[in-house]
Each structure stands twice: as structure tokens, then as C-alpha cells.
N, C-alpha and C positions, 0 to 999 in steps of 0.2 A: 511423300517422294523423300527417296533419299539420294545423294548424289554424292560423287567420288572423284575424283581427279589427279592427274601425276604428269610430270612434264620433264623428258630426258633427249639424251642423246642416240642418235640411231648409229649402229653399230657399220663405219666405215662408210658409210654418206653423207658425214659432217651434216648433217638435217637436222634440224629440232622437231621435235613430234610432240604434241598434245594427245594425249589418249585420257576419255572420260566414259565412265562407266556408272550409270544410274538405274538405278531399282525401286519400284513404286508399288504403293497396294493402294487399293480401293479399298477405305474401310466401309464394305459392306453390312458389318456386324456389328458395327458401333465400339470396338475395342479400342480406337486411337482417341473417339471423341470422350469415352470414356475415362481415359486415361488422362485427358487435358480436362476436364472435368473436376476430376479427382486433384488434379494440381491444382488446379484455381482455388477450389476449395481448403485446401491447404496451405497456401499462401495468405486468403482470409483468415484464416482461423490465427495465423501466425502475425498477422497485423494486428486482431483483435487481442492477442495475448500483450504486443508491445503497446496498444492503448492500456488497458487493465494494470500491465503496470506501472506507468506514470501516476494515473489516477490512484492505485493503491499508495505510490511514494508520496502525492498532493493531499491524501486521507490521513495519513500519520501524521504529516506537517500539521494538518489542523490537529487533529486530537492531540500531538504534544503539547501544542499551541494553550489547546483550550484546559489539558491537565496544568501546564505553567501559570494560568492565569485562575485559576483553582486552588493552585497549592499558595499562591501571593495570599488569596482572600484568605484561606484559613491561618496562614501564617499570621494576617492581619489581627483576626479572631483570638489567637492563640496567645498573641502578645496582651490584646485588649484584656483577655482571661486572666492573663498572669500578673497585668498591671493591678486589677481589681481584686486578685486573689493574697497579691501583697500590702495594698493597704487593712485588709482587712485582719491582716495579720497584725498588721501593728496595732489596729484599734483594739483587736481580743489582749495585744501585750498592755494597753491601756488600763481594758478593762480589770484585767485581771493585776492591775498595781492599784486602784481603788475598792477590789474584792467584788467585784462586780463577775468575774471569769475566774476560770479553777488553771493551773496547769493544763489539765486533760484537754481543753480548750485552744491550747495556744499550741500545743503538740496537735492535733489533728488541724489545727489553720497552717502551723509549718508543714506536716504530711501533705497538705492539700494543694499549696504553694510550689512544695519541691514536685510532686507529679505533675502539674500546669509547668512546670521549667521544664521538666524533662521533655515534654510533647511537644515543647515548640522547639526543641533541640531537633525533635526528631523530623518535625515539618518541616526545621529549614534545612539541613540535608536532603529531603526528598524533592525540596522547592529545587535545591539546584544541582538535583539530579535529573529532575526532569528540563531545568534550563540547558544543563550539558546535551542531554539528548538532543534538544531541541536544535540546538548551535551545530552539531554533528551533520541533521537534516539540511540545512539551508547552507553545510559548509562551509561553515565557522571554525574557529578553533574555540575546542569545548574549555572554555573558561568561566560558565558560567554568568556572565554578564551582560547576558541579551534583555534585550529591554522588554517587557508582555504588559500589553490595555492590566488597567488597576480593577475591571469590571468586565463580568463577560457582557456579551451585547445581550439586547431584550429581544425576544420576538413580536413582532407589532401586529402581527398577522398569524389568526388561525393556519393552520395545515390544510389543503385543500383535500377535500373526500378523493380516494383512483389515485393521489401522487406515489404511494410505495411501491403501487402492483406496475405503475408506469414507469418506475425508477427500475425494477427489476425488468422487465422486456428491455431496457437499453442498456444494462450492463455488458461491456464486453468481455466479461471472460464465459459468460452464459452465450454471447454469440459465439464466441471460439467454440465451444465446447460443441453447439449446434453446428458450427463449420466442418468439424473433426468429424463428428459419422455422416454427415455428409460424404465429406471424402474419400471415408471408411465404405462405403454404399456404393461409389465408384469404381472404386479400388476391386473392389468385392465383385463388381459386374465386368469387370475388362479381365479379369482372372478366370472367370466364368467364360466369358467368349475367345482366350486362347484357344479352349481346342477346338471352334468353328472352323472350317475351311476359308481361305482367306486370296485371293487372286494376285497375280504375280507378273 
């Protein structure tokens, strides 16, 4: 039912009057119901898109956190390898002095040490970048000084069977896509029923 009203002053009478006009339509063919259902489905899809966006941000933060922890572990391993290579280089130099190794052995050990030093530098830069990315996601200044865990959490129990499919069914982006298809279906029904006669 559609209503419309107005208020004004009568000509030369000094009497205020109120006039109301109303029109109504009986939803015999379901056109109005289809439009309302389409709007409800569209609203549900927008709400699911909002939830999906929040989950995507949370997943991105978690991924950045794990990458930062992984980078810290790789950096630690690379530093230990560099320290071992430096000790090996010093040992090779000592062996050359007593005639147990040649110049080629020293050159190879020095090259291996330099390669490991370069790898450690690259890991340090990548780790700092991942920390800054994590700080941006959590709303902090990207200074690369955020503290992360020194070890990744261990999985204490196996993943139960059927869990991946259940998670797929609960994904809000898939739910939003379903609601958009349903909304399009109701909109098509509404357009098809515009041609039917209506009561007024």
C-alpha cells in the first residue's frame, strides 16, 4: 500500500485542510514478494561479504605471523651455518700452514663462507620486511621491531576427517555467492511478473 498526503490553507476560507491520497495493490502474482525476497537475499550476501573480508584480514595477519616466525628460524639456521663455515675456513688455513691443505682448499672454503654470508643478509632483509608487513596489518608503525615467537606451534592432534569439506561449506564468500544467485533468481521472477495484470 502506497500513501501520500499534503496540508495547505483553503482559498479565502482561513481553514486548514488535510488531503490524503492512497493507492494499494494486492500482490496476486507475487511480484512484491519476489522483490522483497531479492532484497533480503542481497542484504544477506552483503553481510556475508563483510564477514568474508574480516576473515581474510585475520587470515592475512596469521599468515604474516607464521612467515615472520619462519623467517626468524631460517635466519637463525643460516647464522649457525655461517659460524660453522667460518670455523672451517680458519681450520683450512691452519691445515695449509702445516701442509695438510692447499691454496685451492682455502679459496673454496672462503667462497663458501661468502656465499653463506650473502644468504644470511638476504634472509635478514626478508625477515625485516615480513615484520614490517605484519606491523602494518596490526596497525603499528612499520619499524620491523615487532616481537614474534621463536618457534612454530606444534600440532598436538591429527586433523579430523571431513573437516576441510565442512570448512568449505561455512566459507562466507561461498555463502555470499549463493545468496547473490538467489537474489538474481527473485529479481528475474519479479521482472517476469511485471507483465501480469494487477488490482488497483
